[in-house]
C-alpha positions as CSV (number, residue, x, y, z in Angstrom):
1,X,-11.6,-4.8,30.7
2,X,-8.6,-7.0,31.4
3,X,-9.0,-9.1,28.2
4,X,-11.6,-10.3,25.7
5,X,-11.0,-14.0,26.2
6,X,-7.8,-14.3,24.2
7,X,-5.1,-12.2,26.1
8,X,-2.1,-13.6,24.3
9,X,-3.8,-13.4,21.0
10,X,-4.6,-9.8,21.7
11,X,-1.0,-9.1,22.4
12,X,0.0,-10.8,19.2
13,X,-2.5,-8.7,17.3
14,X,-0.9,-5.5,18.8
15,X,2.5,-6.6,17.5
16,X,1.3,-7.6,14.0
17,X,-2.0,-5.9,13.2
18,X,-3.8,-3.2,15.2
19,X,-5.7,-3.2,18.5
20,X,-7.7,-0.6,20.4
21,X,-7.6,-0.6,24.2
22,X,-10.2,1.2,26.3
23,X,-8.3,3.2,28.9
24,X,-11.1,5.6,29.7
25,X,-10.6,5.0,33.4
26,X,-7.8,7.6,33.1
27,X,-8.6,11.0,34.4
28,X,-8.6,14.0,32.0
29,X,-8.3,17.6,33.0
30,X,-8.3,20.8,31.0
31,X,-6.7,24.2,31.6
32,X,-8.1,27.3,29.9
33,X,-7.2,31.0,30.1
34,X,-4.4,33.1,28.6
35,X,-1.9,32.5,31.4
36,X,-2.3,28.7,31.6
37,X,1.1,27.9,30.0
38,X,3.2,30.3,32.0
39,X,1.4,29.5,35.2
40,X,1.8,25.7,34.8
41,X,5.4,26.2,33.9
42,X,6.1,27.7,37.3
43,X,4.6,24.8,39.3
44,X,5.7,21.7,37.3
45,X,8.9,20.1,36.2
46,X,8.7,20.5,32.4
47,X,9.4,23.5,30.2
48,X,5.8,24.2,29.0
49,X,5.8,28.1,29.0
50,X,5.6,28.1,25.2
51,X,4.6,24.6,24.3
52,X,3.5,24.8,20.6
53,X,0.0,24.1,19.5
54,X,-0.4,20.4,18.9
55,X,2.7,19.5,21.0
56,X,2.5,16.9,23.8
57,X,4.9,16.1,26.7
58,X,5.2,14.3,30.0
59,X,5.1,16.5,33.1
60,X,5.4,16.1,36.9
61,X,4.5,17.7,40.1
62,X,7.2,17.2,42.8
63,X,7.1,17.7,46.5
64,X,9.7,19.8,48.3
65,X,12.2,16.9,48.5
66,X,11.9,16.3,44.7
67,X,9.7,13.2,45.1
68,X,7.1,12.5,42.4
69,X,3.5,13.4,43.4
70,X,1.9,13.5,40.0
71,X,2.7,12.4,36.5
72,X,0.6,13.3,33.5
73,X,0.6,13.5,29.7
74,X,0.1,17.0,28.5
75,X,-1.2,18.2,25.1
76,X,-1.6,21.8,23.9
77,X,-4.3,22.1,21.3
78,X,-6.7,24.9,20.2
79,X,-6.0,27.2,23.1
80,X,-6.7,24.4,25.7
81,X,-4.1,22.5,27.7
82,X,-5.2,18.8,28.2
83,X,-3.8,16.7,31.0
84,X,-4.5,13.0,31.3
85,X,-3.3,11.0,34.4
86,X,-3.9,8.0,36.6
87,X,-7.5,7.7,37.7
88,X,-6.8,7.8,41.4
89,X,-4.7,11.1,40.9
90,X,-7.2,13.0,38.8
91,X,-9.1,14.6,41.6
92,X,-6.0,15.3,43.8
93,X,-4.3,16.8,40.8
94,X,-7.3,19.0,40.1
95,X,-7.4,20.1,43.8
96,X,-3.7,21.0,43.7
97,X,-4.0,23.0,40.5
98,X,-7.0,24.8,41.7
99,X,-5.3,25.7,45.0
100,X,-2.3,27.0,43.1
101,X,-4.2,29.4,40.8
102,X,-4.0,32.5,43.1
103,X,-4.3,35.5,40.8
104,X,-3.4,33.8,37.5
105,X,-5.9,33.9,34.6
106,X,-6.3,30.2,34.3
107,X,-9.2,27.8,35.0
108,X,-8.5,24.1,35.8
109,X,-11.5,21.7,35.3
110,X,-12.4,18.1,34.9
111,X,-13.1,17.0,31.3
112,X,-15.4,14.1,30.4
113,X,-13.1,12.5,27.8
114,X,-12.4,8.8,27.2
115,X,-8.9,7.6,26.4
116,X,-8.6,4.9,23.7
117,X,-5.1,3.6,23.0
118,X,-4.3,2.0,19.7
119,X,-1.2,-0.1,19.0
120,X,-0.1,-1.9,15.9
121,X,1.7,-1.6,12.5
122,X,-1.6,-1.3,10.7
123,X,-2.4,2.1,12.2
124,X,-1.0,3.8,9.2
125,X,-3.2,1.8,6.8
126,X,-5.6,3.8,4.6
127,X,-8.7,2.3,6.1
128,X,-7.6,3.0,9.7
129,X,-6.7,6.6,8.8
130,X,-10.0,7.0,7.0
131,X,-11.8,5.8,10.2
132,X,-9.9,8.4,12.2
133,X,-10.6,11.1,9.6
134,X,-6.9,12.1,9.2
135,X,-4.6,12.0,6.2
136,X,-1.6,10.6,8.2
137,X,-0.5,9.8,11.7
138,X,0.9,12.9,13.6
139,X,4.5,13.1,14.5
140,X,5.6,11.5,17.7
141,X,4.3,13.5,20.7
142,X,2.1,15.7,18.6
143,X,-1.7,15.8,18.3
144,X,-4.2,16.4,15.5
145,X,-7.8,17.5,16.2
146,X,-10.6,15.2,15.3
147,X,-13.6,16.4,13.3
148,X,-16.2,15.3,16.0
149,X,-14.2,16.6,19.0
150,X,-11.2,15.5,20.8
151,X,-7.8,14.6,19.2
152,X,-5.4,11.9,18.1
153,X,-2.0,11.9,19.7
154,X,1.1,9.9,18.5
155,X,3.0,8.4,21.4
156,X,6.6,7.2,21.4
157,X,7.2,3.6,20.5
158,X,10.2,1.3,21.0
159,X,12.8,1.4,18.2
160,X,11.5,-1.9,16.7
161,X,8.0,-1.6,18.0
162,X,4.7,-0.8,16.2
163,X,3.2,2.7,16.1
164,X,1.1,3.8,19.1
165,X,-1.6,6.5,19.3
166,X,-4.1,7.8,21.9
167,X,-7.5,9.0,21.1
168,X,-9.0,11.5,23.6
169,X,-12.7,11.7,22.6
170,X,-15.9,12.9,24.3
171,X,-17.0,10.1,26.5
172,X,-20.5,9.9,25.0
173,X,-18.9,9.2,21.6
174,X,-16.7,6.3,22.8
175,X,-19.0,3.5,21.6
176,X,-19.2,5.1,18.2
177,X,-15.5,5.3,18.0
178,X,-15.0,1.7,19.0
179,X,-17.5,0.6,16.3
180,X,-15.9,2.8,13.7
181,X,-12.4,1.4,14.5
182,X,-13.8,-2.2,14.5
183,X,-15.2,-1.7,11.0
184,X,-11.7,-0.6,9.9
185,X,-10.3,-3.9,11.2
186,X,-8.9,-2.6,14.5
187,X,-9.4,-5.5,17.0
188,X,-10.5,-4.7,20.6
189,X,-8.0,-5.7,23.2
190,X,-7.9,-5.6,27.0
191,X,-5.8,-3.6,29.4
192,X,-3.6,-6.7,29.8
193,X,-2.3,-6.2,26.3
194,X,-1.5,-2.6,27.0
195,X,0.3,-3.4,30.3
196,X,2.3,-6.2,28.8
197,X,3.4,-3.8,26.0
198,X,4.3,-1.1,28.5
199,X,6.3,-3.3,30.8
200,X,8.3,-4.8,28.0
201,X,9.1,-1.2,26.9
202,X,10.2,-0.4,30.5
203,X,7.7,2.5,30.9
204,X,6.8,3.1,34.6
205,X,3.4,3.9,35.8
206,X,2.8,6.3,38.7
207,X,1.8,4.5,42.0
208,X,2.5,1.1,40.5
209,X,6.1,1.2,39.5
210,X,6.8,4.1,41.8
211,X,6.4,4.7,45.5
212,X,6.3,7.6,47.9
213,X,10.1,7.9,47.7
214,X,10.5,7.9,44.0
215,X,12.5,10.8,42.4
216,X,12.4,11.4,38.6
217,X,16.0,10.2,37.9
218,X,15.1,6.7,39.2
219,X,12.5,5.9,36.6
220,X,13.9,7.7,33.5
221,X,11.6,10.8,33.6
222,X,14.5,13.2,33.0
223,X,14.4,15.1,29.7
224,X,12.8,18.0,27.8
225,X,9.5,18.1,26.0
226,X,8.9,15.1,23.9
227,X,11.6,13.0,25.6
228,X,11.0,13.2,29.3
229,X,9.1,14.9,32.1
230,X,11.8,17.1,33.7
231,X,13.6,19.9,31.9
232,X,17.0,20.4,33.5
233,X,17.5,24.0,32.3
234,X,14.2,25.6,33.3
235,X,13.6,28.0,36.2
236,X,12.6,27.5,39.8
237,X,9.9,24.9,40.7
238,X,9.2,22.9,43.8
239,X,11.6,20.0,44.2
240,X,14.2,21.5,41.7
241,X,17.0,21.5,44.3
242,X,16.9,17.7,44.5
243,X,16.7,17.3,40.8
244,X,19.7,19.6,40.3
245,X,21.7,18.0,43.1
246,X,21.2,14.5,41.8
247,X,22.0,15.5,38.2
248,X,25.1,17.5,39.1
249,X,26.8,15.8,42.0
250,X,25.1,12.5,42.8
251,X,23.3,9.5,41.6
252,X,19.8,8.3,42.3
253,X,19.6,5.7,45.0
254,X,17.5,3.3,42.8
255,X,17.1,2.4,39.2
256,X,14.2,1.0,37.1
257,X,14.7,-2.4,35.5
258,X,12.9,-5.1,33.7
259,X,12.8,-8.5,35.4
260,X,12.1,-12.0,34.0
261,X,10.2,-14.1,36.6
262,X,10.0,-17.8,37.0
263,X,7.0,-18.7,34.8
264,X,6.3,-21.9,36.6
265,X,5.5,-20.3,39.9
266,X,2.5,-18.3,41.1
267,X,2.7,-14.6,40.5
268,X,4.1,-12.2,43.1
269,X,2.3,-8.9,43.9
270,X,3.1,-5.3,43.1
271,X,4.9,-3.8,46.1
272,X,6.6,-7.0,47.2
273,X,10.2,-6.7,48.2
274,X,13.0,-8.1,46.1
275,X,15.7,-9.9,47.9
276,X,19.3,-10.8,47.0
277,X,20.8,-13.3,49.4
278,X,18.0,-12.6,51.9
279,X,18.6,-8.8,51.9
280,X,16.1,-6.4,50.5
281,X,17.5,-4.7,47.3
282,X,14.3,-3.4,45.7
283,X,10.6,-3.1,45.2
284,X,8.4,-5.0,42.6
285,X,6.2,-3.0,40.3
286,X,3.9,-4.1,37.6
287,X,3.7,-7.9,37.1
288,X,2.3,-9.3,33.8
289,X,2.4,-12.2,31.4
290,X,3.8,-11.3,28.0
291,X,3.1,-13.3,24.9
292,X,6.8,-13.6,23.9
293,X,8.7,-12.7,27.1
294,X,6.7,-14.8,29.5
295,X,6.3,-13.6,33.1
296,X,7.9,-10.1,33.4
297,X,7.8,-7.2,35.8
298,X,9.2,-3.8,36.4
299,X,11.2,-3.1,39.6
300,X,13.0,-0.4,41.4
301,X,16.4,-1.8,42.4
302,X,19.3,-0.5,44.4
303,X,21.5,1.5,42.0
304,X,24.6,-0.4,40.8
305,X,23.2,-3.8,41.5
306,X,24.9,-6.2,39.0
307,X,22.7,-7.6,36.3
308,X,23.7,-11.1,37.1
309,X,22.5,-10.9,40.7
310,X,20.0,-13.7,41.5
311,X,16.8,-12.3,43.0
312,X,13.7,-13.6,44.7
313,X,10.5,-11.9,45.6
314,X,9.9,-11.6,49.4
315,X,6.1,-11.4,49.7
316,X,3.5,-14.2,50.1
317,X,4.8,-15.8,46.9
318,X,8.6,-16.5,46.6
319,X,9.6,-16.4,42.9
320,X,13.0,-16.4,41.3
321,X,13.7,-13.3,39.2
322,X,16.5,-12.3,36.7
323,X,17.4,-8.8,35.8
324,X,17.2,-8.0,32.1
325,X,20.7,-6.4,31.5
326,X,19.5,-4.4,28.5
327,X,17.0,-2.6,30.6
328,X,19.5,-1.2,33.0
329,X,20.6,2.5,32.8
330,X,24.1,3.2,31.7
331,X,26.9,2.5,34.2
332,X,27.6,5.3,36.7
333,X,29.4,8.3,35.3
334,X,30.5,11.6,36.8
335,X,27.8,14.1,37.4
336,X,27.9,17.3,35.4
337,X,28.7,19.4,38.4
338,X,31.3,17.0,39.8
339,X,33.0,16.9,36.3
340,X,33.3,20.7,36.4
341,X,34.7,20.6,39.9
342,X,37.3,18.0,38.9
343,X,38.3,20.1,35.8
344,X,38.8,23.2,37.9
345,X,40.8,21.2,40.5
346,X,42.9,19.8,37.7
347,X,43.6,23.2,36.4
348,X,44.5,24.4,39.8
349,X,47.0,21.6,40.3
350,X,48.5,22.3,37.0
351,X,49.3,25.9,37.8
């Protein structure tokens, strides 16, 4: 549900109290079998060969050119690897994993789990913890099993933001969980509240804030378990050449940024071009109204575009947009490989 009649009030409750958002449209898969970790390690971008029990991470499947095909959140718990992903990618991802099994002792399968996301400073209160049946919230990117099946997973939050957790529970138990949380004072909120929170935190969503050309560097998916979705020191996997080349010698062609839109105009659409002086310089992603920030959006912009550049959307609705300077990645530096080459050349000239 997009909202429960008070979308801005639901966002305010997420910031100051606690809300639960039904995200059970997400697809959930499981991997079982003794070789599941080592097998998945060879076909994905993250270092998951020995992911500890209870640990979670982001992970990707890339094509041969290093472009993102799939993004999922991965949790290792009780001898089972759980993957949750965008609803429209669940079946294609399952098909891909099944096709890649070959002789490995691993079984991919669809799982009938619901995903409930909770946001708010009250999540650590005693009554909420009692409703969850746990003594304390897990550490960030770690999960704790629930007594009636499923698990609670702590997700990263912004430095000044409220705690965030996901519950993955059997789908037939979803109504009971919502009632239990409601009794503990956790207010139901719509997906609008979740999306506004996500966009303000500059967290991309596959297929909405990315397109068919997106590489991991463009959207901040670089980093080891717990911090990103691509481990730069792991062994061979499909698309690794592009990842290594961009890291060592080049820069990604685009960058993810937060935009502030003209709140008086109609809302533009995801996928609309972004224009600077009539020239296309980017692509619009998620567009949402935020209780404090007003109309905001994520966008993939041409790398190096100055923050002060005036933008307009170029679809059916023309809206003025301003780049949030704090959301931009650090200014271009020298890649690791190029720095090493420069150092060697400097030594050579000094001899």
